[in-house]
C-alpha positions in Angstrom: 36.8 22.7 -20.3 35.7 22.6 -23.9 32.5 20.7 -24.5 32.9 20.5 -28.3 32.9 16.8 -29.5 36.0 17.6 -31.7 38.0 19.0 -28.8 40.0 17.2 -26.1 39.9 18.3 -22.4 43.3 20.0 -22.8 42.1 22.1 -25.7 44.0 20.3 -28.4 42.4 18.7 -31.4 43.0 14.9 -31.5 44.8 13.6 -34.6 43.3 10.6 -36.3 45.1 7.4 -35.3 47.1 9.1 -32.4 48.3 6.5 -29.9 46.0 6.2 -26.9 43.6 8.8 -28.2 39.9 8.1 -27.4 37.6 8.9 -30.4 35.2 11.1 -28.4 33.3 12.4 -31.4 32.5 8.9 -32.6 31.4 7.9 -29.1 29.1 10.9 -28.8 27.6 10.5 -32.3 27.0 6.8 -31.8 25.7 7.0 -28.3 22.3 5.5 -27.6 21.4 8.3 -25.2 20.8 11.9 -26.3 23.7 14.3 -25.8 23.2 18.1 -26.0 24.8 21.5 -25.3 22.6 24.5 -24.3 24.0 28.0 -24.5 22.0 31.3 -24.2 18.7 29.4 -24.0 19.4 27.8 -27.4 20.6 24.3 -28.5 24.2 24.6 -29.7 24.8 20.9 -30.2 22.8 17.7 -30.3 23.8 14.2 -31.3 21.7 11.9 -33.5 20.0 10.2 -30.6 18.9 13.5 -29.1 17.6 14.7 -32.4 15.7 11.4 -32.9 13.9 11.9 -29.6 12.5 15.2 -30.7 11.8 14.2 -34.3 14.3 16.6 -35.9 17.4 16.0 -37.9 20.6 17.2 -36.1 21.1 20.0 -38.6 17.5 21.2 -37.9 17.7 21.1 -34.2 21.0 23.1 -33.7 20.3 26.7 -33.1 16.7 26.3 -32.1 15.5 28.1 -29.0 15.2 25.9 -25.9 11.5 26.8 -25.7 10.8 25.1 -29.0 12.0 21.8 -27.6 10.3 21.9 -24.2 6.6 21.6 -23.4 5.2 25.1 -22.7 4.4 24.4 -19.1 8.0 23.1 -18.5 9.9 25.9 -20.2 10.2 28.2 -17.2 11.4 25.3 -14.9 14.0 24.1 -17.5 15.4 27.6 -18.0 15.6 28.2 -14.3 17.5 24.9 -13.7 19.9 25.7 -16.6 20.5 29.2 -15.1 21.2 27.6 -11.6 23.7 25.2 -13.1 25.5 28.1 -14.9 25.5 30.2 -11.7 26.7 27.6 -9.3 28.7 25.4 -11.7 26.9 22.4 -10.5 25.2 19.4 -12.1 21.6 18.3 -11.7 19.4 15.4 -12.6 15.6 15.7 -13.1 12.7 14.7 -15.3 10.8 17.1 -17.5 8.4 17.3 -20.5 10.0 17.7 -23.9 8.2 18.7 -27.1 8.4 16.5 -30.2 8.4 18.0 -33.7 4.9 16.7 -34.3 3.6 18.7 -31.3 3.2 15.9 -28.8 4.9 15.9 -25.4 7.6 13.4 -24.4 9.0 12.5 -21.0 12.7 13.1 -20.6 15.2 12.3 -17.9 18.1 14.7 -18.1 21.4 15.1 -16.4 23.3 18.3 -17.2 26.4 20.1 -15.9 27.9 23.5 -16.3 30.8 23.5 -18.9 32.7 25.9 -21.2 31.7 25.8 -24.9 33.5 28.0 -27.5 34.8 30.1 -24.7 31.5 30.8 -23.0 29.5 29.2 -20.2 27.1 26.5 -21.3 25.2 23.4 -20.1 26.1 20.0 -21.5 24.3 16.8 -20.6 22.5 13.6 -21.5 18.8 12.9 -22.0 16.9 9.7 -22.0 13.4 9.3 -23.4 11.4 7.7 -20.6 7.9 8.2 -22.2 7.3 4.5 -22.4 8.4 3.9 -18.9 6.1 6.7 -17.6 3.2 5.1 -19.6 3.9 1.8 -18.0 4.1 3.4 -14.5 0.8 5.2 -15.1 -0.9 2.0 -16.3 0.5 0.2 -13.3 -0.7 2.9 -10.9 -4.1 2.9 -12.6 -4.3 -0.9 -12.3 -3.4 -0.7 -8.6 -6.1 1.9 -8.0 -8.7 -0.2 -9.8 -7.6 -3.3 -7.8 -8.0 -1.3 -4.5 -11.4 -0.1 -5.6 -12.4 -3.6 -6.4 -11.0 -4.8 -3.0 -13.0 -2.1 -1.2 -16.2 -3.1 -3.1 -15.7 -6.8 -2.4 -15.1 -6.1 1.3 -18.3 -4.0 1.4 -20.3 -6.7 -0.4 -18.8 -9.4 1.8 -19.7 -7.6 5.0 -23.2 -7.0 3.8 -23.6 -10.7 3.0 -22.1 -11.7 6.3 -24.4 -9.4 8.3 -27.5 -10.8 6.4 -26.4 -14.4 6.8 -25.7 -13.8 10.5 -29.2 -12.5 11.0 -30.7 -15.3 9.1 -28.8 -17.9 11.0 -29.4 -16.4 14.4 -33.1 -15.5 13.9 -34.3 -18.3 11.6 -32.2 -21.3 12.4 -31.7 -20.3 16.0 -35.5 -19.8 16.4 -36.2 -23.2 14.9 -33.8 -24.9 17.3 -35.2 -23.0 20.3 -38.7 -24.1 19.3 -37.6 -27.7 19.1 -36.0 -27.4 22.5 -39.1 -25.9 24.1 -41.4 -28.6 22.5 -39.1 -31.3 23.7 -39.2 -29.9 27.2 -43.0 -30.1 27.2 -42.8 -33.7 25.9 -40.4 -34.5 28.8 -42.9 -33.2 31.3 -45.5 -35.6 29.9 -43.3 -38.6 29.4 -44.3 -41.7 31.3 -41.6 -44.2 30.2 -37.9 -44.0 31.0 -37.0 -44.7 27.3 -39.1 -41.8 26.1 -37.7 -39.5 28.8 -34.1 -40.4 27.9 -34.8 -39.8 24.2 -36.4 -36.5 25.0 -33.5 -35.4 27.2 -31.0 -36.3 24.4 -33.2 -34.3 22.0 -33.1 -31.3 24.3 -29.3 -31.6 24.6 -28.9 -31.8 20.9 -31.1 -28.7 20.4 -29.1 -26.8 23.0 -25.8 -27.8 21.3 -27.3 -26.6 17.9 -28.2 -23.3 19.5 -24.7 -22.8 20.8 -23.3 -23.6 17.3 -25.7 -21.1 15.7 -24.7 -18.5 18.2 -21.0 -19.2 17.5 -21.5 -19.1 13.7 -23.6 -16.0 13.8 -21.0 -14.2 16.0 -18.2 -15.2 13.7 -20.1 -13.9 10.7 -20.9 -10.5 12.3 -20.2 -9.5 15.9 -23.5 -8.4 17.5 -21.5 -7.0 20.5 -19.8 -4.5 18.1 -23.1 -2.7 17.5 -24.6 -3.1 21.0 -21.6 -2.9 23.4 -18.9 -1.2 21.3 -15.5 -2.2 19.9 -13.6 -2.8 23.1 -16.2 -5.1 24.5 -16.4 -7.0 21.2 -12.6 -7.4 21.2 -12.6 -8.7 24.8 -15.4 -11.1 24.1 -13.8 -12.6 21.0 -10.4 -12.8 22.6 -11.8 -14.7 25.6 -13.4 -17.3 23.4 -10.4 -17.5 21.1 -8.0 -18.1 24.0 -10.2 -20.7 25.6 -10.4 -22.5 22.2 -6.7 -22.5 21.6 -5.4 -22.8 25.2 -3.7 -19.4 25.2 -3.2 -16.9 28.0 -4.3 -13.3 27.2 -3.7 -9.8 28.6 -5.8 -6.9 27.5 -5.0 -3.2 28.3 -7.0 -0.2 27.3 -5.8 3.4 27.9 -7.9 6.5 27.4 -11.6 6.9 26.7 -12.6 5.4 23.4 -13.4 8.4 21.1 -16.0 7.9 18.4 -14.9 5.8 15.5 -17.0 5.6 12.4 -19.0 2.3 11.9 -16.6 1.5 9.0 -13.5 2.1 11.2 -15.0 -0.1 14.0 -15.7 -3.0 11.7 -12.3 -2.7 10.0 -10.5 -2.7 13.4 -12.5 -5.7 14.5 -11.8 -7.7 11.3 -8.1 -6.8 11.5 -8.1 -8.0 15.1 -9.8 -11.2 14.1 -7.3 -11.9 11.3 -4.4 -11.2 13.6 -5.7 -13.8 16.0 -6.3 -16.3 13.2 -2.7 -15.9 12.1 -1.5 -16.5 15.6 -3.5 -19.7 15.8 -2.3 -20.9 12.4 1.4 -20.0 12.4 2.7 -18.5 15.6 2.9 -21.5 18.0 2.5 -18.9 20.7 1.6 -19.3 24.4 0.5 -15.7 25.2 -1.4 -13.0 23.5 -1.3 -9.3 24.5 -3.9 -6.8 23.2 -3.3 -3.1 23.7 -5.7 -0.3 22.9 -4.4 3.3 23.2 -6.5 6.4 22.5 -5.5 10.0 22.4 -7.2 13.1 21.0 -6.0 12.3 17.4 -5.5 8.6 17.0 -6.8 5.2 18.0 -4.2 2.4 18.2 -4.8 -1.3 18.4 -1.8 -3.6 18.9 -1.9 -7.4 19.0 1.3 -9.1 20.2 2.2 -12.8 20.6 5.3 -14.6 21.9 5.4 -17.1 19.0 8.0 -17.9 16.4 7.7 -14.5 14.7 7.8 -13.4 11.1 10.6 -14.5 8.7 10.9 -11.4 6.6 13.6 -13.0 4.4 11.2 -15.8 3.3 7.7 -14.4 3.0 5.0 -17.0 3.1 3.4 -17.5 -0.3 -0.3 -16.9 -0.5 -0.4 -14.7 2.6 -3.6 -13.0 1.5 -4.6 -12.3 5.1 -1.8 -9.8 5.6 -2.8 -8.1 2.3 -6.4 -8.0 3.3 -5.5 -6.4 6.7 -3.5 -3.7 5.1 -6.2 -2.9 2.6 -8.8 -2.7 5.3 -6.7 -0.3 7.2 -6.1 1.8 4.1 -9.9 1.9 3.3 -10.7 3.7 6.5 -7.7 6.1 6.4 -5.5 4.1 8.8 -2.1 2.4 8.6 -1.0 -1.1 9.6 2.4 -2.2 10.6 3.6 -5.8 11.1 6.9 -6.5 12.8 8.8 -8.5 15.3 8.3 -8.2 19.0 11.1 -8.2 21.6 12.4 -10.7 22.5 10.3 -12.9 20.2 6.9 -13.0 18.4 5.0 -10.8 16.1 3.3 -7.4 16.7 0.5 -6.2 14.5 -0.3 -2.5 15.1 -3.3 -0.6 13.6 -3.5 3.2 13.8 -6.7 5.0 12.9 -7.3 8.8 12.8 -10.1 10.0 15.1 -12.8 12.5 14.3 -12.3 16.0 15.5 -15.0 15.7 18.1 -14.0 15.4 21.7 -13.7 12.0 23.4 -16.9 10.3 24.5 -18.1 7.0 25.8 
């Protein structure tokens, strides 16, 4: 096959105006993508679009060594790929770094094939300047990374604020209510009239109700059981209260001895567990919840399953920031989060965390 733009596939030269003849040369020259022919590590042909990518005129670029048109660090790779195509008679598509006339690098996507040119083996192909697309992708990736760093920072600040608020609520407000209850109890012991006694008993009941609310709020802000009793106990405690509040039946299963997770991993796992239960209460219309904890020498897995309506993947819910937050929390501590459908119905949220290299311990 001849790769010259003036030659037909059968080797004959097309005559102007011949019936049914396709004007290949005009198509090649007017193409918006770069078209080139490489032979003996030199450029033997380039259309105007290819020349424009490199900053040369077509007459300047023809005959130039391939290394003059490729970024120095990419020369060896491009030459190797060209040699492979000639050896195997194959085609290949890849991205590389070209070199502009002014010395700057350009990103190119090329697709070349082995052909015959002027009676000798050559590589002919097309090239597209993807520099702008690569810049957009780099900017997008940088923005994503900055967003993830911001999310990590916000989560850290939020947890610090939650822990501080939980301590203040529990210690200060809880202490005030406890003092009120104790003083009211002493008043009740000295009360002589039924009216005063009744008012005092109501005051004690109100103080006790306030103490319970303080304990609930403090626990929701930061789980004290997580630090004192461990992750599994904190999960069981929260699940029990959640199911009682929402009239759900729960099953918890734990396999293996819980190997040491870092404090950050424990907190991330607990928050993901909390958010999974919140989603069940808001959207699932479930009757049963199943929590499974599996531990081996390398990974910790926490799965939360329900028998509700399940996820509708074809119509994702707008504003579902909870799912995004869960995935980001898992990523922050080196884990992965998967959310899918259960069988025969419902949703399954599975968190997998890597464990430290130390052996398992209580």
